[in-house]
N, C-alpha and C positions, 0 to 999 in steps of 0.2 A: 676833540679829544686832546689835541696838542695844547690847547689853551688851559685845560684842566691840569695837564701834567706841568705846565709852566707855573700855574698857582702852586701846585704841590711842592715843586722844586723851590720856589721862593720862600717857602715856610722855613724859619730858623731851625736848624738842627736836622733838617731832612736832606739826605743825599739821595738823588734819583738815579737808579741804574735801569738802563734800558738793554734788553737782550734782543738780538735779531737772529733767527735761525736760518732763514732762507732768503727772503726779499722784504726790503723796507722801502717802497717807492710811493710817490705822491704823499697821501696822508700818513703812510707808515714812516716816510722820511721826515716829515715834520714832527712826528712824535719822537723819532730816533734823535733829532737835533735837540730835544729838551733834556737829555741826559746831563747829569752833572758832570764837570770836567773829570776826564779818566774813567767814566762809568758807562760808556757805550761799549757792550760786549757783542761781538758778532762771530758767528760760525765761520770756519776758514774760507768757505766758498759763498758766503752771503753776499748779496748785492744790496747796496745802500745808496740811494740817490734818487734824483728826479732830473729828467732831461727836458722838461717843459710842461706846458699845459695846453690842452686842445679842447675845443668845444665844437661839436659837429651837430648838424641838422639837415635832414632831408626834407624839402618842401615839394609837396605833390598838388599844390593848388591848381596850376595849369592843366596837369594831366587829368584831374578830376573834372575840372570844367569841360575838357574835350569829351567827356563822357555825359555831360549834363548834370554833374554832381556838384552841389554847393554846400560845403560844409560850414557849420556855424560854431564859432568858438566864444565862450563867454569867460571873461577874465576879471579878477578883482585887482585892479591896480594897473597903471600905465605900463610898467616894466616887468609884469609878471611873466610874460613870454614875448621877448622882443623879436625873436625869430623862431618860428615853429613849423611844424609839419604842414599846417593849414593857414591860409591867409596870405596876403601879399607880403614879400620881403621888402622893407623900406630901407631907405638909407639911414634914417634914424635908428631902426631896429638893429642894423648891422653895426653901426657905431657903438651902440649900447653894449651889444655883445662883446665887441672888441675891448671896450673899457672894462668889462667884468673879467674877461680873460686876462687882460693885463694886470688888474688888481690882484688876481689870484696868483699870477705868476710873480710879481713883486714880493707878495707874502712869502712864497717859497724862498725867494732869494735872500730876504731879510733873515730867514732862519739859518 
């Protein structure tokens, strides 16, 4: 959504006004950052910002194996689910997840 607002704002003659009533965090923060200069309007007690990016996953593979359960996961693409609920958590999978989280965090910081 923020990229759509950015394209709209870059249209000649368009001034983009963003209004925040209560909270604009994460994606809402990115959209608020797209406002034209002087056009971000917030309610007096609105919270605007982002404190970071988090990605979490619970892996139950070993617990299931203790009960004789072997889940099967079929994916389309190597990085479709680098770390998930089922399957072994590999060093490569953890590194891929960290790169993805860092990329998202960098994107927030650039705005």
